[in-house]
N, C-alpha and C positions, 0 to 999 in steps of 0.2 A: 894776707892772712899771716898771723904770727906762726913761726916755725916751732911747734911744740916739741918736736923730736930733739931739739937742742937742750931741753931742760932735763935735769936728772929727776927732780921731784916737782909735782904740781900740788899746791895746797890751796884749797878753796874755802872761803868763809861765806857761809849762807846765813845771812841775818834774818831771813824770813820776815814776818810782819812785825818788825821791831825797829826802833830808831827815832831820833828827833834831831833837830839842828844842834841843840845843846849836847846831845849824846855824841854826835859827830865831832864836835869841838874837843870834848874831853877825851874821846877815844883816840884820836890821832895825836893828841898831845902825849898820851901814854904809850902809844905803839912804838916799839923800839925796832928800827929797821937797819941799824948800822952794821950788825954782825951777820947778816943774812948772806949766804953764799950766792954768787951770781948765777949759778945753775938751778936755783930754786925759783919756780914760777908761783908767786903769791897772788891770789885773786880775791877781791872783795866784791860780794854780791849783795848790795843794799836794796831796799825798796827803790823803785825807779824815781820817786820824787826827790831822792837825795843824790841822784847821779852827779849833777854838776858840782855840788858842794863836796861830794866825796872825791870826784875826779881831781879837783884842785889840790887835794891833800895826799894823793896816793904815792907820790915819789916813785919808788921802784916797783910798786905793785900794779896790777892790772884791774880794770873795771869789768865786772860781770853782771849779768841780769839773772833773775830767779826764774824767769819764764818769758815766753813771747806768744804772740797770736799765731794761729795757723793760717790767718788770712793776710794777704798783702795790703789790701785797702778795702774801703767800702763802708756800708752801713752796719758797722759792728761796734755799737756803743761800749766804751770802756776798754777796748782792745788796744794793745801796743804792738806794732809790727816790727819785724826784724830790721827793716830799713830805718825805722825810727830809732831803734837801739843803736844802730851803726852811726847815725848822725849825732848821737849823744856819747860817742867815744867808747862804746861797748865792744870788748874784744872776745868775751866768752859769754855763754848763756846756758844755764841749767834747763834741761827739759826732761819730763818724765819722772820728776821727783815723786816719791811714794805718796806724798800728800796731794799732789796733783792727780795721781792715778786713783787714789782712794776717795778723797773728799770731793774732787771735781769730776770724777768718773772719766778721766782721760784714758784712751786706749793706745795701743801700739801704733795704730794708723795715724792718730792725732800727733803723736810724738815724731813719727817719721816725717810728716808734713812740716812740722815746726823745724826739725833739724835741717831739712832741705832748704827751707826759707833762710835759715841762718847761714848755711853754707853759701847760698847765692849772694849774701851780703858780706862774705868773708869774715864771719863770726864763728868761733869754734864752739860747736855744741858739746855740752857735757851731758851725755845720755845716761840717765839713772835706771838701774834695774835692781830687782830684789824680790825675795820670796817672803810670804807671810809665815807666821809660826805654825799655822795649820799645814801649809804646804811642806814646811821643813819636817814636821812630824810624820808626814806621809811619804817622806823620802823623795819628794818631787823637786828638790832644789835645782838640780842640773837641768831637768826638763823645762822648768819654768824659766830659768835664766836664758837658756838657749832660744826658747820661743820668743822671749822679750827682745833679745839681741837681734835675731834674724828679722823680726817684724817691725823693729823700731829704727833700723838703719836705713837711711836714704840711699839710693843707687850711687850717688856721687860722693859717698863717704870714703875716707881712707885713713890710714894710720897717721898721716900728716895733718889731718883736718878735724878729727873727731876724738873725743875722750869718752871713755866708759867709766861710770862710777857704780860700784856694787854696794848697795845699801840693804842689808837684811832688814826688812820692815820691822821685825820683832826686836831689833836692837836700837831703833831710832828713838831717842829721847827717853829710853827706859833705864839707862845706866848699865844695861846688860850688853856685854861685848863678846862675840865669838872668841874662842881661843886663837892664839897666834897660828897654830897648826891649821885650824879650820879656815881662817882668813887666807892663808897662803895656798891651801889646797883648792879653795874656790877660785882664787885668782889664777892659779896654775891651770885649772880646768878651762877657764874662760880664754886664757892666752894661748894654750897649747891645743885644746880639743875643739874649739869652735873656729873653723878656718876663716870665717867672715871677719874676725877681729884679731887675727894673728898679728903680733907685734904692736897692737894698739896700746896707748897709755891707759892703764887701769888704776882707778882710785878706790879706796875703801872709805865708806861713810857709815856712821852708826855709833854714837856715844864716844867719839874721839875726843881726847883731852890731853893735857900736857904730860900726864903720867904714862899714857900708853902710846902716844904718837910716835915716839922714837922707835919703840919695838915694832910697831906696825909697819912703819916706813923702812925698816931694815930688812923686811921680808923680801925674798928674791923676786917675787912676782908682783909686788905692790909698787906702783909708781907715784903714790901720793895719797892725800886724804881729803875728804869732803867733811868740813867741820860745821856743826850746828851751834848748840848752846855755848860751847867754849869760845867760839869766834866772836861772841858779843862782849867778851872781857878782853881788853887790849893786852893786859899782861899775859893772859893765858894764850892768846893767839900769837903773841910774840914768841913765847916759848915753843909753840908748835912749829912756827916758821924756822926756828933755829934747831929743831930736833933732828 
């Protein structure tokens, strides 16, 4: 398993349901990787159909998946197991993204099982947590995040093997970003007040772009970013990797 503690920052591109072979060719021609510090862990998470094409072009970046099955094998049409991801050079895998939780109704137990499967295959799970706007307005952010953390972490997780990504659901794809103080305070709470994830790598996700990435990653308690829309533009993701 990759030693994630050796990296200063972790920067993840989540392409979601986007891409084509032509897109990949143009993207990696434009992606500038020359000036990226060696202690930056850059990860591209494309749709799985583009794994091999993407892997051949990554250079110093790592390949990640956007999700995996909670099943190891069997009669589960359309599912992709953690072992299949590993056989396709996958090093990281996002689990529990808000879209999986909300659209596909995945719960913490589903995410825990998936993360455990990934760890068994020496793949680093990136476990996503985050509150809705309604929960935020009801001042339940800390309560919701702690419950998600405790119930999504598999027993064999550790700071060397699991990454946590905080994504306020109300900020994803909306262009709305919490203030830097809010982001740092939430990450401080996660890192200092939830003993289960003390010293874990913590990422921020939610409308990250080249204009705010540097300020976000300069915060004391933020160890990187999970990037959505801006990761689909090679020039913008290049800027974030260098931020």
